DRENGULUM-161683 format. One record per residue (C-alpha): x, y, z; residue in one letter. Coordinates in pm, whole numbers, plus 32768, in hexadecimal, padded with zeros to 4 digits. Example, Ala and Ser with C-alpha at 12.3 -4.5 7.8 and 13.67 -1.06 7.14 Angstrom:
84CE7E3E830CA85577F9682CAS
***
This chain:
77B27CFD81D8M78107E7881DCK78667F36830AN78A280CE8299N794280FE83F4I7AA3805A8384H7AA180F881EDE7B05825E81AFV7A5083068073R7BC183827F7CL7B7584DB7EB0N7B1D83FB7DB4C79BD83C57E15G79EF82427E9BI7A1681E07FF0T7B3780C08025M7B747FD6815BP7C6A804F8256V7CF17F2782BAM7D837E8D815BG7DF27D468161F7F6F7D1280C0G7FE17C087FEET813A7C297F89Y81A37AB77F7FS83047AAB7EF1Y831579337FFFE819278DE7FC5N812178167ECBD7FBF78507E21R7F3477397EBCE7FAE77D27FE8T7F3279617F88T7E0179017F10E7DC278178047K7DF3797F8154A7D1F7A178014I7BEB792D80ADH7C8E79608234M7C477ADE81EBA7B127B168151L7A417A00828EK7AB17B108360M7A747C2F82C4G7B8D7C9B820BY7AE47D7980D4R7BF67DF18030H7D487D677FAFF7EBA7E157F23D7F657D727DFBT80707DD77D1BA80D77D697BFER824F7D217C8CI81D67C7C7DA5Y81617B3C7CD9G804A7B207D57S7F357B7E7C4DE7EBF7A837BFCP7E5A79C17D57A7DAA7B017DBCV7CE77B1E7C55G7CD3797D7C77N7C4A79627E3DA7B547A887E13L7AC77A4F7C9ET7A92791D7D9BE79DD79CC7E9CA79067A637DC4I789779257D03L784A78937E5DD778079E07EF2R786979EE7FFBT78667B5B7F61V780B7C297E61E79037CBA7D78R78B47E027E04E78E67DD97F65D7A577DCD7F30I7B397E947EB2F7CA37E267DE2V7DDC7EFE7DF4T7F097E9B7CEFS80257F7B7C5BK80BC7FFB7B4BL82457F787B5BW8357804A7B1BG83847F857970S81EE7FFA7912D8210814C7946H824C816377C4H80E280C877C8N801680B678CEP7EC68048781AV7F907F267765S7FF07ED478E9A7EDB7EEE79A9L7E157E51789CQ7EFE7D3378BCK7EC47D387A44T7D597CE379F8L7D6C7C057921Q7E8E7B467A13K7D5E7BA37B4BM7C3C7B297A3CG7B867C5B7AAAM7AF57D7079F9E7B6B7EA77AF2Y7C4B7EF07C23V7B9C7FE27D0AD7D3680987D2DM7E3F808B7C3CY7F9681387CE0L80C181937C4DV81C780A67D22H830781AB7D38W835C82EC7C8DP845982027BC5V844381D77A43K850580F079D6L85287FD97846K841B7F0277E4P84B27DC47822W84F97E1479BAV84317CF17A4AS84E47CB37B69Y84A87DB07C9BA86307E447D05I869D7ED37B9FP880E7EB37B2BK8897801E7AC6E88757FEF7960E87117FC279A4D867A814979D6F85F6826478FDE859C838C7922E845E83CB7A0AL83438499795BD8264844F7A3AM81528575796EE813A84727846S812B83427975T7FFE83E07A2DW7F4C8444787CA7F6682AF78A5G7EC4827779FCM7DDD83A579C6E7D7E82B7787FK7D7581917924C7C30823F79F9L7B8E82AB78AED7B9381557817M7AE180AB796DG7C127FBC798CL7C20806B7B36C7B6B810B7C02R7C6D82137C8BC7DDC82447C33I7EE082C37D4EG800E82A97D7DV813581E87E79S825D828B7F04N825D83D37EE5F82D584AF7F76S822E86137FE5S82CF86CE7EF8K829985D27DC3K810285DA7E0EI813A87487DEFQ81EB872F7C93G80F686657C12L7FDF87177C86L809588197BB3D7FFE87667A81F7EF486377AD6A7D6C86667A61S7D78853E7B4BV7DB785AD7C90P7E6484397D5FP7D5883C27E5CA7E5C83007F14V7FF0833B7F66N804981BD7FE9Q816F81DF80B0V8263814081C8E818F81A68322M81838143847EH81C281AB85D3P833B81EA85A2M832582648441W82008371849CR81F8841E8352Q81C8853883D9S8207862882B4K8151856981B2L7FFE852C826AR8019868F8265E806586AF80EET7F4B8607809AC7E2D8664816BA7E6087AB8112D7E0286EC7FA3D7CEF86207FDEK7DFE85167FA7I7DBF83BA8070H7F238360811AV7F2081E8811DS801F8116822BA80E1800A81A5Y81D27F3A8295S80B57F9683C0P81967E8C8499L82F87F2D83C8G82E87DF382F7G83467CC1842DP83527B828323G83CE7C3D81E2N85527C288176A85937DA381BCW844E7DC982B4G84DD7DD88447S842F7D8A85A6T84A47ED48648A83297F50863FV82747E2886E6V83C87DE587ACD83AA7F2D882BN83DA7F7F898AP82D780D989B0I81E87FE688A5I81EA7EAE8979R81997F448AC1S80767FFE8A1DI7FDB7EF18997A7FF97E488ADDL7F617F4D8B6EK7E1A7F0E8ABDH7E657D558AA9K7EAE7D9F892FA7F8E7D3F881ET80C87E0187E6T80627DEA8684A7EB97E6686CEQ7F7D7FA18790V80687FD98646A7F107FFE8563L7E5B80A88603K7F3081DC8662W7F51819984CDG7D95818F84A0L7DAB82A58598S7E73838584D9K7D56837283B4G7E2E82798307S7D99812C8259S7E927FDC82DDV7F257F1581B6I7F497DCC82A7V80347CB2821DK7FE67B288303S7F6879E78278F7F90797A83F9N7E177958844CQ7E8C79948593H7F227B158539R7DEC7B348421M7CD27B278521K7DC97C288618D7E017D13851FN7C687D5084BCM7C517D5B867CE7D407E9D866BS7BDB7F0C8649F7B6E7EEF879ED7C987F7E8832L7C6C80E588ACK7DC4818B8900L7DDF828689EBE7E62840289C5D7FA583B28A40Q7FCA82A389CCD7FE083458870F80D58466893FL81DA8331896FE81CE82D38835I820C8410877CD8365840B886CK83C282F687B3L84E982FC86C9E84AE83228565E852A81F58449W84D881BC831CK8501803182C0I84CC80158135M85BB815280FDR85D980FC7F70G875280DD7F47E86FA7FD97DF2F868C811A7D52L879182027DB5V88EB81F37CCDN8A0F83117C69E89B582DC7B03T889D82667A4FT874F82937B6DS86A683F67B85P871C83D17CE8Y885583DB7D0ER885683E27EB6T873883687F99I86E584C8802EQ868884F37E78D85C183C57E61L84E7847A7FCDW856985F07F91D85D285E680FFG84C6853C81B0E857284368245I
***
């Protein structure tokens, strides 16, 4: 089941469904994640987002393989994204091969550099310690990503959590430009400058935490509880989540939504049908901006390449 209205063509020539299903499932077991993916497929989700550090790669791979084998879906109709963790910058090819082994797949559609941070090879946890950092050499990391592409281990490569300045720095030496920059983006963190930078170089902006990450340990309900978002939702007889998602989609971004709740999964998919008015966009543009996932865990004054939060985001915070 393909619906071209709900896809975007990337600079690498392939199309990606703009509604992504997030699978970061630290608090959920594998069975819960697999059930949620089967349910998502029934509802029409075709883009599944995982990462080594999420711990959900085996569940995503297993559920999708089952669905392909029982003819629920064809492999070419689904889009799978995974990400290179900081400790794998030494050898992206080997890291992606391990990911594919865990997933039981021959390739992923998109492989992203998770953060512009290099960690020591044994760091397999999400919050690095001071002694875990290494000097970032993005040129050699990106050469490894390009090799993954050449070897057919993925169909496209991109980045995540890159500022405008870091995107420009990467483009200075990249033979293949990133197809995607996956970043936090929602009505209270609108990413205007970054969206412009990426548009200039035909890099697609994909929004993670498009609802502000409610339900995640680091997330917030500030977006879905915002009075302005609530009043817009009320006016359109929609949910606040639908308003936030439609805002992101209207900006030309894809959205990666994480919910394993059947009712909310259906609601999220129905955000395509919502029509926001010019006035709604003007109201949202007046909201105070607040970045929720700030990345403090990657900043320190001694070993990290980023001594301050401003260094990590190059002043875009």
